[in-house]
N, C-alpha and C positions, 0 to 999 in steps of 0.2 A: 821345629815346634814353635808356634806362636807364643808370645809373652804379653801379658797385660799388666800395665803399671798404673797406679793411681797417682797422677801428677799433682793432686791436691796435697799430698804428703810432703810438707815442707822440709822434713828432715832428710829426705832422699831426692828431692826435686832436682838438684844439680846433677846428681848421678844419673837420674832418669834421662835428663836432657843430653848428657854426654853419651849415654848408651844409644839413645835414639838417633843422634846425629851420626854416630859411627855406623849404625845400620843403614842409614841413608847413603853414606859414602861408599858402602859396600854394594850399593845398587839394589837393595831390598826395599820392600814396601812397608809403609807405616799407616796407621789411622790416627788422626789428630783432631782435637777439638777446634772449632772455630766459633765465631759469634753467631753463626746461623745454624749449621748442621755439622755433623762429623764429616771429615774428609779423608779420602785415601790419598796418600802422598808418595812422591818419588823425587829423586834428584832430577831437576829440570834439564840438566845438561848430560844426562845419561840416556841415550836412545833405548838401550836395553831395559832400563828401569821404567821408562815411560811406556814402552811396549807391554811390559808386564802389568802395569797399572790398567791399561786398556783391556788387556786380556782378563784380568781379575774382575773387571766390571762387565765383561761380555760385550764390549764395544769395539768398533773398528776405528781405523785411522781417520775416518771422516768426523770423529768426535774428539778433536784435540782438547786436552785438559787445560783449564786456566792455570796461571802461575801466581802463587802468593808471594808477596814481598814484605820486607820488614819495615820499609818507610817509603814515602813518596819519591825520594831522590833516586831510588833504584829504577824508576820509570825511564829516566833519561838514558840509562845504560842498556835497557832491554827494548825500548820502543824507539821508532824512527818517526820523524815529522810530527813531533809532539807540539800541538798548538796551544795557545793560551786557554782555550776552552777546556782542554783536558786537565791542565794545571789547575784551573778554577774548580773543577769537579773534585780533584784529589784534595784540594785545600778545604773544600766544604764538607766532604763526606768520608774521607779516609782518616783514621781507620773506620771501617764500616761496611755495610752490606751492598757495596757497589762494585761491580766488575766492569772494567772498561776494555773494549776491544780496540787495540791500536795496531799500527803498522809495526812489524817486527824489525829490529836492527838486522840488516842483511849480513853483517859479518859474524853474527853469533853462531857458534858451533853447537847447535842443538836440533832435535827432531821431535816435535810435539805431536806429529801426525800431519794430516792434510790440512794445514792451517792457512794455506793460500797467502803466505807472507804476512800473517797477522799473529798477534798474541793477545790473550785475555788476561788482564792483570787486576789483582785485588790486594788490598792490605786489610787483613781481618782485625776486628776490634776484640781481640782475645789475648790476654797476657801470656798464656801458655804457648799459643801459636807463635806469637811475636818473639818470645824467648827462644823457641826452637829455630825460627827463621834467622835469628841473629847468629846461631851456631852453624846452620847448614847452608845459608844463602837461599836463593829462590827455589821454591819447591813447586813441581807440578802437582796440583791437588784438584781432584774432582770429588763430588759428593760420594760418601761411603755407602754405596748400595750397588746391587747388580742391576743391569740395564732393565728399565721398565718397573722397578720397585721404588717405593718411597725412599727418600734420603734418610739415613739413620740419624735419629735425634738422641739416641743412647748408645753407649759402647756395646751393650748387649745386642742391639739390633744390627750394628755393624759386624760384630763377630758372627752372628747367625748367617749373614749373607756372604761374607768374604772368607771366613774360616782361616785355614792354614795358608792361604795365598798371601796373607799379611804377616810380617815378622813381628811387629810391635804394635800394640794397641795402647794409646794413651787415654785413660779414663779421667774426665774432668767433670763428670756428672751430666745430667740431662741438658740438652741445648735449649735455646730460647723459644723454639716453637714458631719463630717468625718466618720459617721457610728459607729457601735458597735466595741468594743475592739478586738484586736487580742488575740486568745486563744492558749496557749502552754501547752501541757500535759507533766508534769515533772515526772509522775509516770511510764512512759515507757522508754525503752532503744532502740534506742536513743530518746531523747525528740522529740515530734512531734507537729507541728502546726495543731490544730483542726479547727480553723476558721481564715480565712484571715481578716485583718483589717487594721487600719492605720499604724501599724508597719509592714514593709515588712520582708520577710524571710532573705533577705540580711542584713538588719539592725540587726536582731536577731543573725544571724550566725556570724556577726562581733564580738559578745560577746561570744556566745557559738557555735563554728563551726559545731558541730555534729547535731544541730537541723534539723530535717527532714521537708521539706516543705509539705504543705497540699496535693499536688498531687505527692509527692515523694514516 
């Protein structure tokens, strides 16, 4: 049976984080707040949990979920061939609504789907998400919705779509309404925006001028 916790309750916040991290370690699914929308999450290093995440969303392996991290230093452990442009973007926009597609470290024992040797990384600008990531380590997190539906901006919307497929829902109130993060592919030359989002091409190009816009 799914459980919903109000993580805004400071009196039990630590207990909620401990319970949720234990659920993650057991290979079960959670829904967490981020700075953009609610996300459905799983242990990034559990192929079974990641497969369950994709199944809950109604997606196939051709849609590997992004990985949320607690700080920019984790990028060096998860990504390969990280160049100064990637570092500059994380310094400028993390934590925040920017997802960077990087080459994945080849020695990592994980299976995010048909990622073609890449991994999409983001550090969310949300204190509850960051506190949980400090407990769990990297989480595979995709927007909390079923395939083809809008991303959930409230916990009620997430529950209506995902139901009992998720073990724990963390309620932090309505999300920002700014939509899903901007995605930039750093594995191609020049780097290219793959999804428009809260960060504009102009803002990104102010840091890395050669970034190509989505329609460029």
